[in-house]
N, CA, C and O atoms as a GROMACS GRO file, in nm:
protein
  368
    1MET      N    1  -2.167  -1.531  -0.568
    1MET     CA    2  -2.039  -1.417  -0.528
    1MET      C    3  -1.914  -1.463  -0.589
    1MET      O    4  -1.868  -1.577  -0.580
    2LEU      N    5  -1.869  -1.376  -0.644
    2LEU     CA    6  -1.708  -1.380  -0.699
    2LEU      C    7  -1.602  -1.436  -0.600
    2LEU      O    8  -1.584  -1.389  -0.488
    3ASP      N    9  -1.548  -1.520  -0.643
    3ASP     CA   10  -1.437  -1.566  -0.573
    3ASP      C   11  -1.289  -1.535  -0.653
    3ASP      O   12  -1.258  -1.572  -0.766
    4THR      N   13  -1.217  -1.461  -0.567
    4THR     CA   14  -1.070  -1.414  -0.631
    4THR      C   15  -0.974  -1.513  -0.639
    4THR      O   16  -0.876  -1.506  -0.713
    5ARG      N   17  -1.008  -1.633  -0.540
    5ARG     CA   18  -0.897  -1.723  -0.570
    5ARG      C   19  -0.855  -1.818  -0.712
    5ARG      O   20  -0.749  -1.877  -0.733
    6TYR      N   21  -0.979  -1.811  -0.801
    6TYR     CA   22  -0.954  -1.895  -0.939
    6TYR      C   23  -0.875  -1.791  -1.021
    6TYR      O   24  -0.769  -1.819  -1.078
    7PRO      N   25  -0.936  -1.664  -1.021
    7PRO     CA   26  -0.838  -1.594  -1.114
    7PRO      C   27  -0.714  -1.542  -1.066
    7PRO      O   28  -0.639  -1.489  -1.148
    8PHE      N   29  -0.676  -1.550  -0.932
    8PHE     CA   30  -0.549  -1.570  -0.888
    8PHE      C   31  -0.462  -1.690  -0.911
    8PHE      O   32  -0.340  -1.673  -0.915
    9LEU      N   33  -0.515  -1.810  -0.927
    9LEU     CA   34  -0.487  -1.926  -0.936
    9LEU      C   35  -0.431  -1.927  -1.092
    9LEU      O   36  -0.314  -1.952  -1.121
   10SER      N   37  -0.525  -1.899  -1.177
   10SER     CA   38  -0.497  -1.845  -1.318
   10SER      C   39  -0.375  -1.796  -1.364
   10SER      O   40  -0.292  -1.856  -1.432
   11ALA      N   41  -0.372  -1.667  -1.317
   11ALA     CA   42  -0.284  -1.559  -1.315
   11ALA      C   43  -0.140  -1.618  -1.284
   11ALA      O   44  -0.044  -1.613  -1.361
   12TYR      N   45  -0.143  -1.675  -1.161
   12TYR     CA   46  -0.001  -1.746  -1.106
   12TYR      C   47   0.062  -1.862  -1.206
   12TYR      O   48   0.179  -1.870  -1.246
   13LEU      N   49  -0.057  -1.955  -1.238
   13LEU     CA   50   0.014  -2.027  -1.356
   13LEU      C   51   0.022  -1.977  -1.492
   13LEU      O   52   0.089  -2.036  -1.578
   14LYS      N   53  -0.034  -1.885  -1.512
   14LYS     CA   54   0.012  -1.837  -1.627
   14LYS      C   55   0.121  -1.740  -1.635
   14LYS      O   56   0.171  -1.714  -1.744
   15GLY      N   57   0.162  -1.682  -1.520
   15GLY     CA   58   0.310  -1.645  -1.508
   15GLY      C   59   0.413  -1.747  -1.518
   15GLY      O   60   0.521  -1.714  -1.568
   16GLU      N   61   0.392  -1.884  -1.472
   16GLU     CA   62   0.501  -1.978  -1.481
   16GLU      C   63   0.527  -2.014  -1.629
   16GLU      O   64   0.626  -2.080  -1.660
   17GLU      N   65   0.433  -1.967  -1.725
   17GLU     CA   66   0.461  -1.991  -1.861
   17GLU      C   67   0.590  -1.923  -1.938
   17GLU      O   68   0.642  -1.966  -2.041
   18ALA      N   69   0.624  -1.818  -1.870
   18ALA     CA   70   0.727  -1.717  -1.912
   18ALA      C   71   0.833  -1.801  -1.943
   18ALA      O   72   0.889  -1.757  -2.043
   19ARG      N   73   0.880  -1.892  -1.905
   19ARG     CA   74   1.018  -1.956  -1.951
   19ARG      C   75   1.000  -2.112  -1.984
   19ARG      O   76   1.079  -2.200  -1.950
   20LEU      N   77   0.886  -2.129  -2.055
   20LEU     CA   78   0.878  -2.278  -2.090
   20LEU      C   79   0.935  -2.322  -2.236
   20LEU      O   80   0.962  -2.234  -2.317
   21VAL      N   81   0.952  -2.459  -2.266
   21VAL     CA   82   1.023  -2.530  -2.347
   21VAL      C   83   0.915  -2.479  -2.496
   21VAL      O   84   0.796  -2.510  -2.498
   22THR      N   85   0.970  -2.413  -2.591
   22THR     CA   86   0.899  -2.390  -2.695
   22THR      C   87   0.950  -2.488  -2.811
   22THR      O   88   1.046  -2.565  -2.805
   23SER      N   89   0.851  -2.465  -2.927
   23SER     CA   90   0.880  -2.555  -3.034
   23SER      C   91   1.027  -2.517  -3.117
   23SER      O   92   1.073  -2.584  -3.210
   24ASP      N   93   1.080  -2.408  -3.065
   24ASP     CA   94   1.212  -2.386  -3.104
   24ASP      C   95   1.327  -2.447  -3.037
   24ASP      O   96   1.437  -2.456  -3.090
   25HIS      N   97   1.294  -2.496  -2.900
   25HIS     CA   98   1.368  -2.589  -2.826
   25HIS      C   99   1.352  -2.737  -2.861
   25HIS      O  100   1.438  -2.823  -2.839
   26ILE      N  101   1.238  -2.756  -2.917
   26ILE     CA  102   1.206  -2.901  -2.938
   26ILE      C  103   1.258  -2.918  -3.090
   26ILE      O  104   1.289  -3.033  -3.124
   27ASN      N  105   1.267  -2.834  -3.167
   27ASN     CA  106   1.335  -2.852  -3.318
   27ASN      C  107   1.495  -2.850  -3.302
   27ASN      O  108   1.567  -2.902  -3.386
   28ARG      N  109   1.546  -2.786  -3.187
   28ARG     CA  110   1.698  -2.802  -3.199
   28ARG      C  111   1.721  -2.907  -3.102
   28ARG      O  112   1.838  -2.946  -3.106
   29MET      N  113   1.646  -2.969  -3.014
   29MET     CA  114   1.662  -3.073  -2.910
   29MET      C  115   1.677  -3.214  -3.014
   29MET      O  116   1.757  -3.304  -2.990
   30SER      N  117   1.581  -3.215  -3.138
   30SER     CA  118   1.572  -3.321  -3.208
   30SER      C  119   1.689  -3.358  -3.306
   30SER      O  120   1.709  -3.460  -3.371
   31LYS      N  121   1.768  -3.231  -3.293
   31LYS     CA  122   1.892  -3.240  -3.396
   31LYS      C  123   2.045  -3.283  -3.299
   31LYS      O  124   2.159  -3.262  -3.340
   32VAL      N  125   2.019  -3.331  -3.198
   32VAL     CA  126   2.131  -3.362  -3.101
   32VAL      C  127   2.114  -3.489  -3.057
   32VAL      O  128   2.010  -3.556  -3.067
   33SER      N  129   2.235  -3.529  -2.998
   33SER     CA  130   2.212  -3.665  -2.951
   33SER      C  131   2.245  -3.710  -2.818
   33SER      O  132   2.230  -3.826  -2.780
   34SER      N  133   2.295  -3.603  -2.738
   34SER     CA  134   2.346  -3.655  -2.614
   34SER      C  135   2.250  -3.566  -2.490
   34SER      O  136   2.222  -3.450  -2.522
   35VAL      N  137   2.212  -3.603  -2.389
   35VAL     CA  138   2.154  -3.511  -2.282
   35VAL      C  139   2.212  -3.443  -2.253
   35VAL      O  140   2.141  -3.351  -2.212
   36GLN      N  141   2.329  -3.417  -2.242
   36GLN     CA  142   2.409  -3.297  -2.213
   36GLN      C  143   2.370  -3.184  -2.296
   36GLN      O  144   2.341  -3.074  -2.248
   37ASP      N  145   2.369  -3.212  -2.446
   37ASP     CA  146   2.342  -3.136  -2.553
   37ASP      C  147   2.189  -3.050  -2.520
   37ASP      O  148   2.165  -2.929  -2.522
   38ILE      N  149   2.108  -3.157  -2.492
   38ILE     CA  150   1.955  -3.135  -2.458
   38ILE      C  151   1.941  -3.024  -2.348
   38ILE      O  152   1.864  -2.927  -2.357
   39LEU      N  153   2.033  -3.054  -2.234
   39LEU     CA  154   2.035  -2.972  -2.131
   39LEU      C  155   2.090  -2.837  -2.161
   39LEU      O  156   2.038  -2.738  -2.110
   40GLU      N  157   2.181  -2.829  -2.232
   40GLU     CA  158   2.244  -2.693  -2.262
   40GLU      C  159   2.126  -2.610  -2.355
   40GLU      O  160   2.115  -2.490  -2.333
   41ILE      N  161   2.049  -2.666  -2.447
   41ILE     CA  162   1.944  -2.605  -2.504
   41ILE      C  163   1.828  -2.550  -2.458
   41ILE      O  164   1.767  -2.458  -2.512
   42ILE      N  165   1.787  -2.629  -2.319
   42ILE     CA  166   1.688  -2.581  -2.225
   42ILE      C  167   1.737  -2.501  -2.103
   42ILE      O  168   1.656  -2.482  -2.012
   43LYS      N  169   1.843  -2.460  -2.096
   43LYS     CA  170   1.908  -2.400  -1.987
   43LYS      C  171   1.844  -2.281  -1.916
   43LYS      O  172   1.829  -2.260  -1.795
   44GLU      N  173   1.805  -2.202  -2.033
   44GLU     CA  174   1.730  -2.093  -1.994
   44GLU      C  175   1.564  -2.101  -1.946
   44GLU      O  176   1.496  -2.009  -1.900
   45THR      N  177   1.531  -2.217  -1.968
   45THR     CA  178   1.384  -2.254  -1.939
   45THR      C  179   1.374  -2.281  -1.786
   45THR      O  180   1.476  -2.305  -1.720
   46ASP      N  181   1.243  -2.275  -1.727
   46ASP     CA  182   1.229  -2.323  -1.579
   46ASP      C  183   1.289  -2.476  -1.561
   46ASP      O  184   1.367  -2.511  -1.472
   47ILE      N  185   1.232  -2.564  -1.671
   47ILE     CA  186   1.277  -2.684  -1.644
   47ILE      C  187   1.445  -2.694  -1.656
   47ILE      O  188   1.499  -2.782  -1.589
   48GLY      N  189   1.511  -2.625  -1.722
   48GLY     CA  190   1.647  -2.613  -1.746
   48GLY      C  191   1.721  -2.563  -1.622
   48GLY      O  192   1.830  -2.606  -1.583
   49SER      N  193   1.642  -2.458  -1.557
   49SER     CA  194   1.701  -2.393  -1.440
   49SER      C  195   1.695  -2.515  -1.315
   49SER      O  196   1.790  -2.536  -1.238
   50TYR      N  197   1.579  -2.582  -1.312
   50TYR     CA  198   1.553  -2.694  -1.231
   50TYR      C  199   1.688  -2.811  -1.233
   50TYR      O  200   1.760  -2.844  -1.139
   51LEU      N  201   1.690  -2.849  -1.355
   51LEU     CA  202   1.787  -2.925  -1.394
   51LEU      C  203   1.945  -2.899  -1.378
   51LEU      O  204   2.031  -2.987  -1.372
   52ASP      N  205   1.965  -2.756  -1.373
   52ASP     CA  206   2.097  -2.722  -1.347
   52ASP      C  207   2.196  -2.778  -1.240
   52ASP      O  208   2.316  -2.807  -1.249
   53GLY      N  209   2.110  -2.784  -1.141
   53GLY     CA  210   2.193  -2.845  -1.027
   53GLY      C  211   2.202  -2.963  -0.991
   53GLY      O  212   2.269  -2.988  -0.891
   54VAL      N  213   2.131  -3.082  -1.071
   54VAL     CA  214   2.135  -3.204  -1.078
   54VAL      C  215   2.217  -3.279  -1.151
   54VAL      O  216   2.252  -3.235  -1.260
   55LEU      N  217   2.260  -3.395  -1.111
   55LEU     CA  218   2.337  -3.499  -1.206
   55LEU      C  219   2.246  -3.577  -1.292
   55LEU      O  220   2.165  -3.660  -1.251
   56VAL      N  221   2.265  -3.543  -1.404
   56VAL     CA  222   2.194  -3.586  -1.514
   56VAL      C  223   2.282  -3.660  -1.636
   56VAL      O  224   2.352  -3.588  -1.707
   57GLU      N  225   2.278  -3.794  -1.658
   57GLU     CA  226   2.398  -3.830  -1.744
   57GLU      C  227   2.299  -3.914  -1.848
   57GLU      O  228   2.327  -3.915  -1.968
   58THR      N  229   2.198  -3.977  -1.803
   58THR     CA  230   2.134  -4.067  -1.915
   58THR      C  231   1.983  -4.028  -1.898
   58THR      O  232   1.938  -3.968  -1.801
   59PHE      N  233   1.911  -4.072  -2.006
   59PHE     CA  234   1.766  -4.023  -2.036
   59PHE      C  235   1.718  -4.073  -1.909
   59PHE      O  236   1.663  -3.989  -1.838
   60ASP      N  237   1.726  -4.204  -1.858
   60ASP     CA  238   1.646  -4.223  -1.721
   60ASP      C  239   1.697  -4.144  -1.592
   60ASP      O  240   1.628  -4.149  -1.490
   61ASP      N  241   1.789  -4.087  -1.593
   61ASP     CA  242   1.838  -3.983  -1.498
   61ASP      C  243   1.729  -3.860  -1.532
   61ASP      O  244   1.651  -3.811  -1.450
   62LEU      N  245   1.742  -3.828  -1.649
   62LEU     CA  246   1.659  -3.719  -1.682
   62LEU      C  247   1.488  -3.713  -1.645
   62LEU      O  248   1.414  -3.633  -1.589
   63ASP      N  249   1.473  -3.854  -1.714
   63ASP     CA  250   1.321  -3.895  -1.709
   63ASP      C  251   1.260  -3.870  -1.543
   63ASP      O  252   1.158  -3.807  -1.513
   64GLU      N  253   1.354  -3.939  -1.449
   64GLU     CA  254   1.336  -3.924  -1.316
   64GLU      C  255   1.330  -3.796  -1.245
   64GLU      O  256   1.263  -3.779  -1.144
   65HIS      N  257   1.411  -3.694  -1.308
   65HIS     CA  258   1.417  -3.565  -1.249
   65HIS      C  259   1.286  -3.486  -1.310
   65HIS      O  260   1.212  -3.409  -1.250
   66LEU      N  261   1.282  -3.520  -1.419
   66LEU     CA  262   1.140  -3.449  -1.486
   66LEU      C  263   1.013  -3.439  -1.413
   66LEU      O  264   0.933  -3.347  -1.395
   67TRP      N  265   1.019  -3.590  -1.370
   67TRP     CA  266   0.885  -3.650  -1.279
   67TRP      C  267   0.890  -3.580  -1.157
   67TRP      O  268   0.787  -3.536  -1.105
   68MET      N  269   1.022  -3.565  -1.100
   68MET     CA  270   1.017  -3.476  -0.954
   68MET      C  271   0.993  -3.334  -0.971
   68MET      O  272   0.948  -3.260  -0.883
   69TYR      N  273   1.026  -3.299  -1.093
   69TYR     CA  274   1.015  -3.121  -1.112
   69TYR      C  275   0.835  -3.135  -1.153
   69TYR      O  276   0.761  -3.053  -1.100
   70PHE      N  277   0.794  -3.206  -1.217
   70PHE     CA  278   0.635  -3.221  -1.236
   70PHE      C  279   0.571  -3.220  -1.080
   70PHE      O  280   0.492  -3.132  -1.046
   71GLY      N  281   0.611  -3.325  -0.992
   71GLY     CA  282   0.547  -3.336  -0.875
   71GLY      C  283   0.566  -3.194  -0.791
   71GLY      O  284   0.472  -3.157  -0.722
   72GLU      N  285   0.678  -3.120  -0.796
   72GLU     CA  286   0.705  -3.006  -0.719
   72GLU      C  287   0.603  -2.891  -0.792
   72GLU      O  288   0.551  -2.807  -0.719
   73CYS      N  289   0.576  -2.889  -0.932
   73CYS     CA  290   0.499  -2.784  -0.985
   73CYS      C  291   0.346  -2.811  -0.911
   73CYS      O  292   0.287  -2.715  -0.861
   74LEU      N  293   0.294  -2.932  -0.910
   74LEU     CA  294   0.157  -2.990  -0.856
   74LEU      C  295   0.141  -2.948  -0.718
   74LEU      O  296   0.033  -2.910  -0.672
   75GLU      N  297   0.268  -2.955  -0.641
   75GLU     CA  298   0.246  -2.931  -0.500
   75GLU      C  299   0.232  -2.779  -0.465
   75GLU      O  300   0.188  -2.741  -0.357
   76ARG      N  301   0.277  -2.685  -0.577
   76ARG     CA  302   0.252  -2.546  -0.584
   76ARG      C  303   0.110  -2.519  -0.593
   76ARG      O  304   0.051  -2.443  -0.517
   77VAL      N  305   0.053  -2.590  -0.696
   77VAL     CA  306  -0.086  -2.570  -0.742
   77VAL      C  307  -0.161  -2.625  -0.602
   77VAL      O  308  -0.252  -2.551  -0.562
   78GLU      N  309  -0.138  -2.729  -0.534
   78GLU     CA  310  -0.218  -2.749  -0.429
   78GLU      C  311  -0.217  -2.655  -0.308
   78GLU      O  312  -0.299  -2.660  -0.216
   79TRP      N  313  -0.098  -2.557  -0.320
   79TRP     CA  314  -0.111  -2.479  -0.192
   79TRP      C  315  -0.222  -2.393  -0.223
   79TRP      O  316  -0.239  -2.310  -0.133
   80PHE      N  317  -0.302  -2.384  -0.316
   80PHE     CA  318  -0.373  -2.305  -0.361
   80PHE      C  319  -0.517  -2.368  -0.342
   80PHE      O  320  -0.607  -2.322  -0.411
   81LYS      N  321  -0.544  -2.466  -0.255
   81LYS     CA  322  -0.649  -2.549  -0.221
   81LYS      C  323  -0.750  -2.428  -0.115
   81LYS      O  324  -0.699  -2.351  -0.034
   82PRO      N  325  -0.854  -2.436  -0.136
   82PRO     CA  326  -0.965  -2.504  -0.193
   82PRO      C  327  -0.965  -2.454  -0.392
   82PRO      O  328  -0.969  -2.336  -0.426
   83VAL      N  329  -0.961  -2.536  -0.463
   83VAL     CA  330  -0.951  -2.504  -0.590
   83VAL      C  331  -1.082  -2.575  -0.660
   83VAL      O  332  -1.141  -2.663  -0.596
   84PRO      N  333  -1.127  -2.536  -0.790
   84PRO     CA  334  -1.230  -2.588  -0.845
   84PRO      C  335  -1.220  -2.774  -0.855
   84PRO      O  336  -1.116  -2.838  -0.871
   85ALA      N  337  -1.339  -2.822  -0.841
   85ALA     CA  338  -1.327  -2.962  -0.852
   85ALA      C  339  -1.274  -3.039  -0.943
   85ALA      O  340  -1.241  -3.156  -0.926
   86ASP      N  341  -1.262  -2.954  -1.078
   86ASP     CA  342  -1.206  -3.008  -1.203
   86ASP      C  343  -1.057  -3.012  -1.203
   86ASP      O  344  -0.982  -3.092  -1.260
   87ILE      N  345  -1.024  -2.898  -1.117
   87ILE     CA  346  -0.860  -2.894  -1.130
   87ILE      C  347  -0.803  -2.998  -1.001
   87ILE      O  348  -0.692  -3.050  -0.997
   88LEU      N  349  -0.888  -3.010  -0.924
   88LEU     CA  350  -0.844  -3.122  -0.830
   88LEU      C  351  -0.829  -3.268  -0.860
   88LEU      O  352  -0.759  -3.350  -0.801
   89LYS      N  353  -0.920  -3.288  -0.983
   89LYS     CA  354  -0.927  -3.445  -1.034
   89LYS      C  355  -0.776  -3.442  -1.110
   89LYS      O  356  -0.702  -3.540  -1.110
   90ILE      N  357  -0.745  -3.325  -1.169
   90ILE     CA  358  -0.622  -3.322  -1.243
   90ILE      C  359  -0.501  -3.326  -1.139
   90ILE      O  360  -0.394  -3.379  -1.169
   91LEU      N  361  -0.518  -3.283  -1.049
   91LEU     CA  362  -0.399  -3.312  -0.939
   91LEU      C  363  -0.390  -3.428  -0.901
   91LEU      O  364  -0.276  -3.470  -0.878
   92LYS      N  365  -0.499  -3.514  -0.885
   92LYS     CA  366  -0.488  -3.655  -0.813
   92LYS      C  367  -0.439  -3.723  -0.967
   92LYS      O  368  -0.412  -3.843  -0.976
   0.00000   0.00000   0.00000
């Protein structure tokens, strides 16, 4: 029997790609030296939007908030449980 949850999850996750950090962002970030310059470069991405409202002054601040962002992304995926066993392994 076909299960509509998996295609829906795939489509949802695919939709999240609309504002990803691209190779162009990476190239531009490699040419700057401050965290604030990096945040300016990625401000139009999902991660940049997330970081817009938080205080980020150092690399350690940025690292901490990026892990929180990643955790929130995983929580959104967990909302779609039950999912295939392979995806559950990735989530854990």
